[in-house]
C-alpha positions in Angstrom: 135.1 119.5 68.4 135.2 115.8 68.8 131.7 115.8 70.4 129.9 117.6 67.5 128.6 114.4 66.1 126.6 112.2 68.5 127.1 108.5 68.3 124.0 106.3 68.4 123.7 102.8 69.5 122.1 100.5 66.8 118.4 100.1 67.1 118.9 96.4 67.8 121.4 97.0 70.6 120.5 94.8 73.6 120.0 97.0 76.6 119.6 95.1 79.9 120.6 94.4 83.4 122.3 91.6 85.3 122.3 90.0 88.7 123.8 87.0 90.5 121.5 84.5 92.2 123.2 84.7 95.6 122.9 88.5 95.7 119.2 88.8 94.8 117.2 85.6 95.2 117.0 85.1 99.0 114.9 82.1 100.0 118.2 80.6 101.1 116.6 77.4 102.6 113.3 77.1 100.7 111.9 74.6 98.3 114.8 72.1 98.7 117.7 74.5 98.2 120.9 73.3 99.9 123.6 75.4 101.4 126.1 77.0 99.0 129.8 77.7 99.5 129.0 81.4 100.0 126.4 80.6 102.7 129.3 79.2 104.7 131.3 82.5 104.7 131.1 84.7 107.7 128.9 87.8 107.3 130.0 90.6 109.6 127.3 92.5 111.5 126.0 95.5 109.5 126.5 93.9 106.1 123.8 92.7 103.7 121.8 89.7 104.6 121.8 87.6 101.5 119.5 85.0 103.1 116.8 87.4 102.1 118.6 89.7 99.6 116.1 91.5 97.5 113.7 88.5 97.7 113.7 88.0 94.0 112.7 84.4 94.5 109.3 85.5 95.9 109.0 88.7 93.8 110.0 87.4 90.4 106.8 88.4 88.6 106.9 91.9 90.1 110.6 92.2 89.4 110.2 91.2 85.7 107.3 93.6 85.3 109.5 96.4 86.7 112.3 95.4 84.2 109.7 95.7 81.4 108.6 99.2 82.6 112.2 100.3 82.5 112.4 99.2 78.9 115.0 96.5 79.4 115.4 94.1 76.5 117.7 91.6 78.2 118.2 90.2 81.7 121.4 88.3 82.6 121.0 86.1 85.7 122.9 83.3 87.2 121.8 79.9 88.3 122.2 78.9 92.0 123.4 75.4 91.6 122.6 74.8 95.3 119.0 75.4 94.3 119.1 73.0 91.3 121.3 70.2 92.7 121.2 70.8 96.4 123.9 68.3 97.5 126.2 69.0 94.5 126.1 65.4 93.1 122.6 64.0 93.5 119.2 64.3 91.8 117.9 67.6 90.4 115.6 69.5 92.7 112.2 70.1 90.8 111.5 73.1 93.0 114.7 74.8 92.0 114.1 74.2 88.3 110.5 75.4 88.7 111.8 78.8 89.9 114.0 79.3 86.8 111.2 78.2 84.6 108.9 80.8 86.2 111.6 83.4 85.7 112.3 82.6 82.1 108.6 82.4 81.3 108.0 85.8 82.8 110.9 87.3 80.9 109.6 85.9 77.6 106.0 87.1 78.3 107.5 90.6 78.7 109.7 90.3 75.6 112.9 90.4 77.6 115.7 88.1 76.4 116.9 85.8 79.1 120.7 85.4 79.3 121.8 82.6 81.6 125.1 82.6 83.5 126.0 79.2 84.6 128.3 80.2 87.5 128.5 83.3 89.6 129.7 82.9 93.2 127.8 79.9 94.5 128.2 76.2 94.3 126.6 73.6 96.5 128.3 73.1 99.9 128.9 69.4 99.5 
């Protein structure tokens, strides 16, 4: 009886997906990225290799196009601070910022709302 009436999400409900930089980006030592605290953890044999992860860093355009094909309206991602400020206290890494600019630009082109998480797992190992 309680299921006779279907509930609907509002038309403007923001459907999306989320990731964390460490778990998807890969490119662990490229374009000026420094080591992060999670890079220093031991990774037992047979577990995921997050140095490569799903290679989102190199596949960002392809990944965002797939998100659009899936009909996502939002993408929540985190910033790898070891990519943006590699030594944790020094100058900003232009290569790191360029990646996030490419990602956000691709999301906007595909009408996907970017939602930025400032911290998820990784900080610079400094």
